[in-house]
C-alpha positions as CSV (number, residue, x, y, z in Angstrom):
1,M,6.2,-30.9,166.0
2,K,3.4,-28.6,167.2
3,I,5.0,-26.2,169.7
4,A,3.6,-23.3,171.8
5,I,5.6,-20.3,172.5
6,F,4.6,-17.8,175.2
7,G,6.5,-14.6,175.0
8,A,7.2,-15.0,171.3
9,T,7.5,-11.3,170.6
10,G,10.4,-10.7,173.0
11,F,14.1,-10.8,171.9
12,V,14.6,-14.5,172.7
13,G,11.1,-15.4,171.7
14,T,11.4,-13.9,168.2
15,A,14.8,-15.5,167.6
16,L,13.4,-18.9,168.8
17,T,10.2,-18.6,166.7
18,L,12.2,-17.9,163.5
19,K,14.6,-20.8,164.3
20,L,11.8,-23.3,164.9
21,L,9.9,-22.2,161.8
22,D,13.2,-22.8,159.8
23,L,13.2,-26.3,161.2
24,D,9.6,-26.8,159.8
25,H,7.9,-27.0,163.2
26,H,4.4,-25.7,163.6
27,I,4.2,-22.8,166.1
28,V,1.2,-21.5,168.1
29,A,1.7,-18.2,169.9
30,L,-0.3,-16.0,172.3
31,S,-0.6,-12.3,171.6
32,R,-2.6,-9.4,172.8
33,S,-2.6,-7.9,169.3
34,P,-2.4,-10.6,166.6
35,Q,-3.1,-8.1,163.9
36,D,0.3,-6.4,164.7
37,W,2.2,-9.7,164.7
38,P,5.7,-9.0,163.1
39,I,6.1,-12.5,161.7
40,Q,4.0,-14.1,159.0
41,H,4.4,-17.8,158.1
42,K,2.2,-20.7,156.9
43,N,3.3,-22.7,160.0
44,L,2.5,-20.0,162.5
45,Q,-0.8,-19.5,164.3
46,V,-1.3,-16.5,166.6
47,I,-4.2,-16.7,169.1
48,E,-5.4,-13.5,170.7
49,G,-5.3,-13.4,174.4
50,D,-3.3,-12.5,177.6
51,I,-1.1,-14.7,179.9
52,S,-3.6,-14.0,182.7
53,D,-6.5,-15.5,180.5
54,I,-6.6,-19.3,181.3
55,H,-9.0,-19.9,178.4
56,A,-6.7,-18.2,175.9
57,I,-3.8,-20.3,177.2
58,E,-5.9,-23.5,176.9
59,K,-6.5,-22.6,173.2
60,V,-2.8,-22.2,172.6
61,L,-1.9,-25.5,174.4
62,K,-4.6,-27.7,172.7
63,G,-2.8,-30.4,170.8
64,V,0.6,-29.1,171.6
65,E,3.5,-31.5,172.3
66,C,5.8,-28.9,174.1
67,A,5.6,-25.3,175.1
68,Y,8.3,-22.7,175.6
69,Y,7.6,-20.3,178.4
70,L,9.6,-17.0,177.8
71,V,7.2,-14.5,179.5
72,H,8.9,-11.8,181.4
73,G,7.1,-9.0,183.4
74,L,9.9,-6.5,183.7
75,A,8.1,-4.0,181.5
76,E,5.2,-3.9,184.0
77,N,4.9,-1.3,186.8
78,D,7.2,-1.7,189.7
79,E,4.5,-2.8,192.0
80,D,3.0,-5.2,189.5
81,F,5.7,-7.2,187.7
82,E,6.2,-9.9,190.3
83,Y,2.4,-10.5,190.6
84,V,2.0,-10.6,186.8
85,E,4.8,-13.2,186.4
86,V,3.5,-15.4,189.2
87,N,-0.1,-15.2,188.1
88,G,0.8,-16.0,184.5
89,A,2.8,-19.0,185.5
90,T,-0.1,-20.3,187.7
91,Q,-2.6,-19.9,184.9
92,F,-0.3,-21.7,182.6
93,V,0.1,-24.7,184.9
94,H,-3.7,-25.0,185.3
95,A,-4.2,-24.9,181.6
96,A,-1.4,-27.4,181.0
97,I,-3.0,-29.9,183.4
98,K,-6.4,-29.4,181.7
99,T,-5.1,-29.8,178.2
100,K,-2.7,-32.6,179.2
101,M,0.3,-30.8,177.8
102,R,3.2,-32.5,179.4
103,K,6.5,-30.7,178.6
104,V,7.5,-27.1,179.2
105,I,10.9,-25.4,178.5
106,Y,11.4,-22.3,180.5
107,L,14.1,-19.6,180.4
108,G,14.8,-18.3,183.9
109,G,17.7,-16.4,185.5
110,L,20.9,-17.5,187.3
111,G,21.4,-16.4,190.8
112,P,21.9,-17.7,194.4
113,D,19.1,-19.5,196.1
114,S,18.5,-16.8,198.8
115,D,18.6,-13.1,199.3
116,L,17.7,-12.3,195.7
117,S,16.5,-9.1,194.0
118,P,12.8,-9.0,193.1
119,H,13.8,-9.6,189.5
120,L,15.8,-12.8,190.2
121,R,13.4,-13.9,193.0
122,S,10.5,-13.8,190.5
123,R,12.4,-15.6,187.8
124,Q,13.1,-18.5,190.1
125,L,9.7,-18.6,191.7
126,V,8.1,-18.8,188.2
127,G,10.4,-21.8,187.5
128,E,9.2,-23.6,190.6
129,I,5.6,-23.0,189.6
130,L,6.1,-24.3,186.1
131,G,7.9,-27.4,187.7
132,L,4.6,-28.5,189.1
133,I,3.1,-29.6,185.8
134,P,2.7,-33.4,185.4
135,G,5.5,-34.5,183.0
136,A,8.7,-32.5,182.5
137,C,9.9,-28.9,183.1
138,L,13.3,-28.0,181.7
139,E,14.3,-24.7,183.4
140,F,17.3,-23.1,181.8
141,R,18.9,-20.5,184.0
142,A,21.1,-17.9,182.2
143,S,22.7,-14.6,183.0
144,I,22.9,-11.8,180.4
145,V,22.0,-12.9,176.8
146,L,24.4,-11.2,174.3
147,G,22.9,-10.5,171.0
148,A,22.0,-7.5,168.8
149,N,18.8,-5.9,170.1
150,S,18.9,-7.8,173.4
151,T,17.9,-5.3,176.1
152,S,20.8,-6.3,178.4
153,F,23.4,-6.2,175.6
154,E,22.1,-2.8,174.3
155,M,22.2,-1.3,177.8
156,I,25.8,-2.4,178.2
157,K,26.7,-1.0,174.8
158,A,24.9,2.3,175.6
159,L,26.7,2.7,178.9
160,A,30.1,2.1,177.3
161,Q,29.5,4.6,174.5
162,R,27.6,7.2,176.5
163,L,29.4,7.5,179.8
164,P,32.5,9.8,179.9
165,V,34.1,7.4,182.5
166,R,34.5,3.8,183.3
167,P,32.7,3.6,186.6
168,Y,33.8,1.5,189.5
169,A,31.6,0.3,192.4
170,P,31.4,-2.8,194.5
171,W,28.3,-4.0,192.6
172,L,30.2,-3.7,189.3
173,D,32.7,-6.3,190.6
174,T,29.9,-8.9,191.0
175,Q,30.6,-11.9,188.7
176,C,28.4,-12.9,185.9
177,Q,28.5,-15.5,183.1
178,P,26.8,-14.2,179.9
179,I,25.8,-16.4,177.0
180,G,25.5,-15.6,173.2
181,V,22.1,-15.8,171.7
182,E,23.1,-18.5,169.2
183,D,24.3,-20.7,172.0
184,L,21.1,-20.1,173.9
185,M,19.1,-21.1,170.8
186,S,21.1,-24.3,170.6
187,Y,20.2,-25.2,174.1
188,L,16.5,-24.3,173.7
189,V,16.1,-26.2,170.4
190,S,18.0,-29.3,171.6
191,A,15.8,-29.4,174.7
192,L,12.9,-30.6,172.5
193,D,14.6,-34.0,172.2
194,V,15.7,-34.4,175.8
195,Q,13.8,-37.1,177.7
196,L,13.7,-36.0,181.3
197,V,10.9,-36.3,184.0
198,G,10.1,-33.7,186.7
199,H,11.6,-30.3,187.3
200,N,15.1,-30.1,186.0
201,V,17.2,-26.9,186.5
202,I,20.0,-26.5,183.9
203,E,22.4,-23.6,184.3
204,I,24.0,-22.3,181.1
205,G,26.6,-19.7,180.2
206,A,29.9,-19.0,178.4
207,P,32.9,-20.9,179.6
208,D,34.4,-17.7,181.2
209,V,33.3,-15.6,184.1
210,H,33.5,-11.8,184.2
211,A,32.7,-8.9,186.6
212,Y,29.7,-6.9,185.3
213,G,32.0,-3.9,184.9
214,E,34.4,-5.9,182.7
215,L,31.6,-6.2,180.1
216,L,31.9,-2.4,179.6
217,D,35.6,-2.9,179.1
218,I,35.0,-5.6,176.4
219,V,32.6,-3.3,174.5
220,A,35.1,-0.4,174.8
221,K,37.9,-2.7,173.5
222,I,35.8,-3.8,170.5
223,D,34.8,-0.2,169.8
224,G,38.3,1.2,170.2
225,I,37.3,3.7,172.8
226,T,39.0,4.6,176.1
227,R,37.5,6.0,179.3
228,P,39.2,7.3,182.5
229,K,38.4,5.4,185.6
230,F,36.0,6.9,188.2
231,L,35.1,5.5,191.6
232,L,31.5,6.0,192.3
233,P,30.5,7.3,195.7
234,T,29.2,4.7,198.1
235,M,25.4,5.0,198.4
236,D,22.2,3.1,198.0
237,Q,22.0,1.8,194.4
238,R,18.5,3.3,194.1
239,L,20.0,6.8,194.4
240,F,21.5,6.2,191.0
241,Y,18.0,5.9,189.4
242,P,18.1,9.5,188.0
243,L,21.3,8.7,186.2
244,I,19.6,5.7,184.6
245,D,16.9,8.0,183.4
246,L,19.6,10.3,182.0
247,V,21.9,7.8,180.4
248,L,19.5,5.0,179.5
249,P,16.2,6.7,178.7
250,E,15.2,4.0,176.2
251,F,15.6,1.2,178.8
252,A,15.0,3.1,182.1
253,D,12.0,1.1,183.4
254,V,13.6,-2.3,182.8
255,G,17.1,-1.0,183.6
256,K,16.2,0.0,187.1
257,K,14.9,-3.5,187.9
258,L,18.0,-5.1,186.4
259,F,20.3,-2.5,188.1
260,I,19.3,-3.7,191.6
261,S,20.2,-7.3,190.6
262,L,23.9,-6.3,189.9
263,S,24.8,-7.1,193.5
264,H,23.9,-10.8,193.0
265,P,26.3,-13.2,191.2
266,T,24.9,-14.9,188.1
267,V,27.2,-17.7,187.4
268,V,27.0,-21.4,186.6
269,T,27.5,-23.5,189.7
270,D,27.1,-27.1,188.3
271,N,27.9,-29.0,185.1
272,K,24.5,-30.5,184.4
273,A,24.4,-28.7,181.0
274,E,27.6,-30.5,179.9
275,E,26.0,-33.9,180.9
276,V,22.7,-33.3,179.2
277,F,24.0,-31.4,176.2
278,P,27.6,-32.6,175.7
279,E,27.5,-31.5,172.0
280,I,27.0,-27.8,172.8
281,K,30.2,-25.8,173.3
282,P,29.3,-22.1,174.1
283,K,31.4,-19.3,172.7
284,S,33.5,-17.2,175.1
285,T,32.1,-13.9,176.3
286,L,34.4,-12.0,174.0
287,E,33.4,-14.0,170.9
288,A,29.7,-13.6,171.7
289,M,30.1,-9.9,172.3
290,E,32.0,-9.5,169.0
291,V,29.2,-11.2,167.1
292,A,26.6,-9.0,168.9
293,M,28.5,-5.8,168.2
294,K,28.9,-6.7,164.5
295,E,25.2,-7.4,164.1
296,S,24.0,-4.5,166.1
297,S,23.1,-1.4,164.2
298,T,22.4,1.0,167.1
299,T,24.6,3.9,168.1
300,Y,24.4,5.9,171.4
301,P,25.8,9.4,171.3
302,A,28.0,10.4,174.3
303,V,25.9,11.9,177.1
304,W,28.5,14.6,177.8
305,E,27.6,16.3,174.5
306,G,24.5,17.6,176.4
307,D,24.5,20.3,179.1
308,F,24.9,17.9,182.0
309,W,28.4,16.7,181.1
310,K,29.6,19.9,179.3
311,E,31.4,21.3,182.4
312,V,32.8,17.9,183.3
313,K,34.3,17.4,179.9
314,D,36.0,20.8,180.2
315,H,37.8,19.6,183.4
316,T,40.1,17.2,181.4
317,V,37.4,14.5,181.5
318,L,37.6,13.9,185.2
319,S,41.4,13.4,185.3
320,T,41.6,16.0,188.1
321,R,40.1,16.0,191.6
322,Q,38.4,19.3,190.7
323,G,36.6,17.6,187.8
324,Q,35.6,14.6,189.9
325,Q,34.2,16.9,192.6
326,L,32.2,18.7,190.0
327,L,30.7,15.5,188.9
328,L,29.8,14.5,192.5
329,E,28.0,17.9,192.9
330,K,26.0,17.2,189.8
331,L,25.1,13.7,191.0
332,K,23.9,15.1,194.3
333,M,21.5,17.4,192.5
334,F,20.0,14.5,190.7
335,T,19.9,12.0,193.6
336,L,18.7,14.4,196.3
337,P,15.0,14.1,195.5
338,Y,15.3,10.3,195.6
339,Q,17.2,10.4,198.9
340,E,14.6,12.5,200.5
341,K,11.8,10.3,199.2
342,L,13.6,7.2,200.6
343,L,14.2,8.9,204.0
344,S,10.5,9.9,204.2
345,K,9.6,6.2,204.1
346,L,11.8,5.1,207.0
347,P,10.0,4.5,210.3
348,K,10.3,7.5,212.6
349,R,12.2,6.9,215.8
350,K,10.0,7.1,218.9
351,K,10.8,9.8,221.4
352,K,11.8,8.5,224.8
């Protein structure tokens, strides 16, 4: 089958491209820099262009039987990523109509239907736009994808290894339902043979549900590390941005967007996946995490080895109130500039 993949250089896109090539499909992909393409294969064609360029999209879709849409704009600037995602999806639909491409498989995000973070709101809006193509749109909605080199997985691993504490906060009690990357591949590949019409939303995930904070516990258990518990102070989540810069410098830009989404549950709410794909039995979160940890070659040195945590470590790793107070004082130093910035944007009260 001749298949188009948009977003083929991302974590999921790369895994899917390799999987489909192994199955002897012919792949056409869109790239801003074809000369830097990491995969070379006789059945792979890379066309230069951008998701905002409808003519480039038309070239990719010409003669294609099905397209995977895996584009994600989280790496864009804060003020741009929602526009980039919506504009790209709109251009794709126009190109699909013009080239008579009639089937798209999209990977979106789980989440409630209202009161969403910008990240989840954009994911679902893109799905609705893609659902407008004449033919079929299979929109898979997933929570965190667990796999070596997945940004979400690597962030969880880095937090578990770098932080001197196991943090507790209301938004870390929010429930999620991750999925292993191999199970995700099974759904995406099997969707090629599914005969459905119109926009179909299919929620997928592991059979078990966890709080986001419990994912840190699972990594710690696999790694054989222990951390004292620490209740984070109640404050606007955005005031923790400096800590993301400190603890997750490799993922800071994406991490901040995902961080705001932690207050929204990402769990499966229907059994349509079981009806459409009865043969797929996803691994448990623990099994998927164990596979990801085994295949991941990254290591994240503990943050407290630097100056920021040195004093805290000397206070028996926060087991005393004195050590906890010291940490809060250090947090205040980092969050104060953000707090002042936020306050400056609030509308001023009118004098009576």
